[in-house]
C-alpha positions as YAML, in Angstrom:
chain: A
units: angstrom
residues:
- id: 1
  name: UNK
  ca: [143.25, 84.78, 89.94]
- id: 2
  name: UNK
  ca: [144.11, 87.63, 88.17]
- id: 3
  name: UNK
  ca: [142.94, 91.13, 88.84]
- id: 4
  name: UNK
  ca: [140.86, 93.02, 86.57]
- id: 5
  name: UNK
  ca: [141.23, 96.69, 87.29]
- id: 6
  name: UNK
  ca: [138.38, 97.81, 85.22]
- id: 7
  name: UNK
  ca: [135.96, 96.06, 87.33]
- id: 8
  name: UNK
  ca: [137.35, 96.48, 90.83]
- id: 9
  name: UNK
  ca: [134.93, 93.71, 92.46]
- id: 10
  name: UNK
  ca: [137.92, 92.04, 94.22]
- id: 11
  name: UNK
  ca: [138.00, 95.01, 96.59]
- id: 12
  name: UNK
  ca: [133.83, 95.24, 97.16]
- id: 13
  name: UNK
  ca: [133.81, 91.83, 98.79]
- id: 14
  name: UNK
  ca: [133.06, 88.06, 97.19]
- id: 15
  name: UNK
  ca: [130.98, 87.71, 94.38]
- id: 16
  name: UNK
  ca: [128.23, 86.30, 96.85]
- id: 17
  name: UNK
  ca: [127.96, 89.49, 98.73]
- id: 18
  name: UNK
  ca: [127.87, 90.92, 95.54]
- id: 19
  name: UNK
  ca: [125.11, 88.62, 94.19]
- id: 20
  name: UNK
  ca: [123.26, 89.81, 97.84]
- id: 21
  name: UNK
  ca: [123.49, 93.47, 97.77]
- id: 22
  name: UNK
  ca: [122.55, 93.29, 93.59]
- id: 23
  name: UNK
  ca: [119.82, 91.27, 94.49]
- id: 24
  name: UNK
  ca: [118.53, 93.29, 97.65]
- id: 25
  name: UNK
  ca: [118.63, 96.31, 95.64]
- id: 26
  name: UNK
  ca: [116.37, 94.98, 93.15]
- id: 27
  name: UNK
  ca: [113.62, 93.58, 95.59]
- id: 28
  name: UNK
  ca: [113.94, 97.43, 97.08]
- id: 29
  name: UNK
  ca: [113.47, 99.01, 93.62]
- id: 30
  name: UNK
  ca: [110.80, 97.05, 92.49]
- id: 31
  name: UNK
  ca: [108.88, 96.98, 96.07]
- id: 32
  name: UNK
  ca: [109.45, 101.11, 95.80]
- id: 33
  name: UNK
  ca: [107.46, 100.93, 92.15]
- id: 34
  name: UNK
  ca: [104.87, 98.78, 93.43]
- id: 35
  name: UNK
  ca: [104.04, 101.39, 96.00]
- id: 36
  name: UNK
  ca: [104.52, 104.59, 94.21]
- id: 37
  name: UNK
  ca: [101.90, 102.30, 91.76]
- id: 38
  name: UNK
  ca: [99.74, 101.84, 94.75]
- id: 39
  name: UNK
  ca: [99.86, 105.60, 96.07]
- id: 40
  name: UNK
  ca: [99.04, 107.17, 92.66]
- id: 41
  name: UNK
  ca: [102.57, 109.20, 93.37]
- id: 42
  name: UNK
  ca: [106.50, 109.01, 93.66]
- id: 43
  name: UNK
  ca: [108.59, 109.62, 96.41]
- id: 44
  name: UNK
  ca: [108.15, 113.34, 97.21]
- id: 45
  name: UNK
  ca: [105.86, 114.14, 94.37]
- id: 46
  name: UNK
  ca: [102.85, 116.76, 94.40]
- id: 47
  name: UNK
  ca: [100.03, 115.05, 92.27]
- id: 48
  name: UNK
  ca: [97.31, 116.53, 94.04]
- id: 49
  name: UNK
  ca: [93.91, 114.59, 93.81]
- id: 50
  name: UNK
  ca: [95.36, 111.24, 92.15]
- id: 51
  name: UNK
  ca: [97.73, 110.39, 95.40]
- id: 52
  name: UNK
  ca: [95.83, 107.95, 97.38]
- id: 53
  name: UNK
  ca: [97.94, 107.54, 100.13]
- id: 54
  name: UNK
  ca: [101.57, 108.51, 101.92]
- id: 55
  name: UNK
  ca: [104.46, 107.08, 102.75]
- id: 56
  name: UNK
  ca: [105.92, 106.87, 106.27]
- id: 57
  name: UNK
  ca: [109.19, 105.27, 106.81]
- id: 58
  name: UNK
  ca: [110.49, 102.10, 106.15]
- id: 59
  name: UNK
  ca: [110.97, 98.72, 108.45]
- id: 60
  name: UNK
  ca: [113.49, 96.35, 108.34]
- id: 61
  name: UNK
  ca: [112.40, 93.16, 106.94]
- id: 62
  name: UNK
  ca: [113.87, 89.84, 106.89]
- id: 63
  name: UNK
  ca: [114.14, 87.70, 103.56]
- id: 64
  name: UNK
  ca: [115.53, 83.95, 103.72]
- id: 65
  name: UNK
  ca: [117.05, 82.65, 100.34]
- id: 66
  name: UNK
  ca: [119.15, 80.01, 99.79]
- id: 67
  name: UNK
  ca: [122.55, 81.58, 100.55]
- id: 68
  name: UNK
  ca: [121.40, 82.79, 103.65]
- id: 69
  name: UNK
  ca: [118.71, 85.36, 106.05]
- id: 70
  name: UNK
  ca: [118.95, 89.25, 104.25]
- id: 71
  name: UNK
  ca: [117.70, 92.32, 105.45]
- id: 72
  name: UNK
  ca: [115.71, 94.71, 103.48]
- id: 73
  name: UNK
  ca: [113.89, 97.83, 103.79]
- id: 74
  name: UNK
  ca: [110.39, 97.75, 103.15]
- id: 75
  name: UNK
  ca: [108.87, 101.07, 102.84]
- id: 76
  name: UNK
  ca: [105.76, 102.24, 104.83]
- id: 77
  name: UNK
  ca: [102.94, 103.92, 103.80]
- id: 78
  name: UNK
  ca: [98.95, 104.97, 104.60]
- id: 79
  name: UNK
  ca: [96.64, 103.89, 101.39]
- id: 80
  name: UNK
  ca: [93.34, 105.48, 101.61]
- id: 81
  name: UNK
  ca: [90.73, 102.51, 101.02]
- id: 82
  name: UNK
  ca: [87.57, 103.00, 98.85]
- id: 83
  name: UNK
  ca: [85.80, 103.22, 102.01]
- id: 84
  name: UNK
  ca: [87.25, 106.50, 103.07]
- id: 85
  name: UNK
  ca: [89.40, 104.43, 105.89]
- id: 86
  name: UNK
  ca: [93.57, 104.17, 106.13]
- id: 87
  name: UNK
  ca: [95.48, 101.53, 105.92]
- id: 88
  name: UNK
  ca: [99.03, 100.52, 106.35]
...
């Protein structure tokens, strides 16, 4: 197999590992966008009254696929419900 110096993927691991990393990154980005929409603010944004909650770290979650199990970082947040109580 020829080595393509422009892509550099051979140095980073197998194609399967690269796919897994890309998919993990995509899932984490989608979850982050969904959380930003639910909170009414992106990470570290100062938006005032439209904010409906706050982030507080991440936790590791296992996602099992046909390739194998992988761990993703799921953001945690406190979201204020309509009744004024906070929910995680």
